[in-house]
C-alpha positions as CSV (number, residue, x, y, z in Angstrom):
1,X,-0.1,0.0,0.1
2,X,2.4,2.8,-1.3
3,X,0.0,5.5,-0.8
4,X,-0.7,4.7,2.8
5,X,3.0,4.5,3.3
6,X,3.6,7.9,1.9
7,X,0.8,9.3,3.8
8,X,2.2,7.9,7.1
9,X,5.7,9.4,6.1
10,X,4.0,12.7,5.9
11,X,2.6,12.3,9.4
12,X,5.7,11.5,10.9
13,X,7.2,14.6,9.8
14,X,4.2,16.3,11.1
15,X,4.7,14.8,14.7
16,X,8.4,16.3,14.6
17,X,7.0,19.8,13.9
18,X,4.4,19.4,16.9
19,X,7.6,19.5,19.2
20,X,7.3,23.2,19.5
21,X,4.9,25.3,21.6
22,X,1.2,24.5,21.2
23,X,-1.7,27.1,21.0
24,X,-2.9,26.7,24.6
25,X,0.5,28.0,25.8
26,X,0.2,31.3,24.0
27,X,-3.7,31.6,24.6
28,X,-2.6,31.6,28.3
29,X,0.0,34.4,27.6
30,X,-2.7,36.2,25.5
31,X,-5.2,36.1,28.6
32,X,-2.4,37.1,31.0
33,X,-1.4,40.2,28.7
34,X,-4.7,41.7,30.0
35,X,-3.5,41.4,33.7
36,X,-2.6,39.1,36.5
37,X,-4.9,36.2,36.9
38,X,-5.4,32.9,38.9
39,X,-5.2,29.5,37.1
40,X,-8.9,28.8,37.6
41,X,-9.8,32.2,36.0
42,X,-7.6,31.5,33.0
43,X,-9.3,28.1,32.3
44,X,-12.9,29.8,32.5
45,X,-11.9,32.7,30.2
46,X,-10.5,30.3,27.7
47,X,-13.6,28.4,27.5
48,X,-15.6,31.4,27.5
49,X,-13.8,33.1,24.7
50,X,-13.9,30.0,22.6
51,X,-17.6,29.5,22.9
52,X,-17.0,26.4,25.1
53,X,-16.2,24.4,21.8
54,X,-12.7,23.8,23.1
55,X,-13.0,22.5,26.7
56,X,-9.7,22.9,28.7
57,X,-9.0,20.9,31.8
58,X,-7.7,23.0,34.8
59,X,-5.2,20.5,35.3
60,X,-3.5,21.3,31.9
61,X,-3.6,25.0,32.6
62,X,-1.6,24.6,35.6
63,X,0.9,22.3,34.0
64,X,1.3,24.8,31.2
65,X,1.6,27.7,33.8
66,X,4.5,26.0,35.6
67,X,6.4,25.3,32.2
68,X,5.8,29.1,31.3
69,X,7.3,29.9,34.7
70,X,10.1,27.7,34.3
71,X,10.9,29.2,30.9
72,X,10.6,32.8,32.4
73,X,7.5,33.8,30.4
74,X,5.2,34.4,33.4
75,X,5.9,34.7,37.2
76,X,3.9,34.2,40.2
77,X,3.3,36.4,43.3
78,X,2.8,33.7,45.8
79,X,5.8,31.4,45.8
80,X,5.1,30.0,49.1
81,X,1.7,29.1,48.5
82,X,0.5,25.6,49.3
83,X,-0.7,24.9,45.7
84,X,-0.8,26.3,42.2
85,X,-4.4,27.3,42.6
86,X,-3.5,30.1,45.2
87,X,-0.9,31.6,42.7
88,X,-1.7,34.6,40.6
89,X,0.2,34.8,37.4
90,X,1.7,37.7,35.5
91,X,3.2,37.7,32.2
92,X,6.8,38.9,31.9
93,X,8.5,41.0,29.5
94,X,9.9,37.9,27.8
95,X,6.4,36.3,27.7
96,X,5.1,39.4,26.0
97,X,7.9,39.2,23.5
98,X,7.1,35.5,23.0
99,X,3.5,36.2,22.3
100,X,4.1,39.0,20.0
101,X,6.5,36.8,18.1
102,X,4.1,34.0,17.8
103,X,1.2,36.1,16.7
104,X,3.3,37.4,13.6
105,X,4.9,34.0,12.7
106,X,3.1,32.4,9.9
107,X,2.0,28.7,10.6
108,X,4.5,27.5,8.1
109,X,4.0,24.9,5.3
110,X,3.9,21.7,7.3
111,X,2.7,18.3,6.3
112,X,-1.1,17.5,7.1
113,X,-1.7,15.6,10.5
114,X,-2.8,11.9,10.2
115,X,-6.2,11.9,9.0
116,X,-8.3,8.9,10.2
117,X,-10.7,9.4,7.4
118,X,-8.1,9.4,4.7
119,X,-6.6,6.2,6.2
120,X,-10.0,4.6,6.3
121,X,-10.6,5.3,2.5
122,X,-7.2,4.0,1.6
123,X,-7.5,0.8,3.6
124,X,-11.1,0.1,2.3
125,X,-9.4,-0.2,-1.0
126,X,-7.7,-3.3,0.0
127,X,-10.3,-5.0,2.3
128,X,-12.2,-7.9,0.4
129,X,-15.7,-7.2,0.1
130,X,-15.6,-3.6,1.4
131,X,-17.6,-1.1,-0.9
132,X,-15.4,2.2,-0.8
133,X,-18.3,4.1,-2.2
134,X,-20.8,3.2,0.6
135,X,-18.0,3.9,3.1
136,X,-17.4,7.3,1.6
137,X,-21.2,8.1,1.5
138,X,-21.4,7.0,5.2
139,X,-18.8,9.5,6.4
140,X,-20.3,12.2,4.1
141,X,-23.6,11.8,5.9
142,X,-21.9,12.0,9.2
143,X,-20.0,15.0,8.3
144,X,-23.3,16.9,6.9
145,X,-24.8,16.2,10.3
146,X,-21.9,17.8,12.1
147,X,-22.3,20.9,9.7
148,X,-26.0,21.2,10.8
149,X,-25.1,21.3,14.4
150,X,-22.8,24.2,13.7
151,X,-25.4,25.9,11.8
152,X,-27.8,25.6,14.7
153,X,-25.0,26.8,16.9
154,X,-24.6,30.0,14.9
155,X,-28.4,30.5,14.6
156,X,-28.8,30.2,18.5
157,X,-25.8,32.3,19.4
158,X,-26.2,35.9,20.5
159,X,-25.7,38.5,17.4
160,X,-22.8,40.1,19.1
161,X,-21.1,36.7,20.0
162,X,-18.2,37.2,17.6
163,X,-15.9,34.6,19.2
164,X,-18.6,31.8,18.8
165,X,-19.4,32.9,15.2
166,X,-15.7,32.8,14.3
167,X,-15.2,29.2,15.8
168,X,-18.4,28.0,14.1
169,X,-17.4,29.5,10.6
170,X,-13.9,27.9,10.9
171,X,-15.7,24.4,11.9
172,X,-18.1,24.9,8.7
173,X,-15.3,25.9,6.4
174,X,-13.3,22.9,7.5
175,X,-16.2,20.4,7.5
176,X,-17.2,21.9,3.9
177,X,-13.6,20.8,2.7
178,X,-14.0,17.3,3.9
179,X,-17.4,17.0,2.1
180,X,-15.7,18.4,-1.1
181,X,-12.8,15.7,-0.6
182,X,-15.3,13.0,-0.2
183,X,-17.0,13.9,-3.4
184,X,-14.0,14.1,-5.2
185,X,-12.7,10.9,-4.0
186,X,-15.8,9.2,-4.9
187,X,-15.8,10.6,-8.5
188,X,-12.1,9.6,-9.0
189,X,-12.6,6.0,-7.7
190,X,-15.6,5.5,-10.1
191,X,-13.4,7.0,-12.9
192,X,-10.5,5.0,-11.8
193,X,-11.5,1.7,-9.7
194,X,-8.9,0.2,-7.9
195,X,-7.4,-3.0,-9.5
196,X,-8.0,-6.4,-8.0
197,X,-5.7,-7.5,-5.2
198,X,-3.0,-9.5,-6.9
199,X,-2.2,-11.6,-3.9
200,X,-5.6,-13.1,-4.4
201,X,-5.8,-15.9,-6.9
202,X,-8.3,-15.5,-9.7
203,X,-9.7,-19.0,-8.9
204,X,-10.8,-17.8,-5.5
205,X,-12.9,-15.0,-7.1
206,X,-14.7,-17.3,-9.7
207,X,-18.1,-18.6,-9.3
208,X,-18.3,-22.2,-7.8
209,X,-19.8,-23.2,-11.1
210,X,-16.9,-22.2,-13.1
211,X,-14.1,-23.4,-11.0
212,X,-12.3,-26.6,-12.1
213,X,-13.5,-29.7,-10.3
214,X,-10.9,-31.7,-8.5
215,X,-10.8,-35.7,-8.2
216,X,-10.1,-38.6,-10.6
217,X,-11.2,-38.2,-14.3
218,X,-13.6,-41.2,-15.2
């Protein structure tokens, strides 16, 4: 499965690119740029400003804050506190510079992440008895249902909830791209159906009546 092998090579290079800072790190720096805050407040504001579409575990917040403090990007004013939840964090000058640099740095041309849907379609081409067109259409219906949820989310949101509207738009455009890829894949596979598996003997696929009979000829 040469295509799948090439796709996995792409994914391995993408994993190396993820070794750098992730978005939560810089989201916390952005929130702290407004003023000192406690970890629990940062977690609440993160979810509020992303329309609660991306839930953030408070434990992840404190782990990220500890790393930011270790790197000199934030500082806390309660070094003797019994726990991180009692610390109030402030962004440092280095943290402000890090945030500014990140905001202006292009995402970069990196390979796409591992896409389970693409892998399923590629693998289904090699599975005996699997109808790749039915599989494509099943996933298409699921994506359309997801799009409908975001349409309803936008319709029910307050008119001035810009953050939620931006998130919903981003997901709708992303899901629309998946639908377009599924449609293109279905068309391509109908124009160029996959060849039969060379590992399967032709006699195994032949009807029973056409298979050569074994036994002693009389």
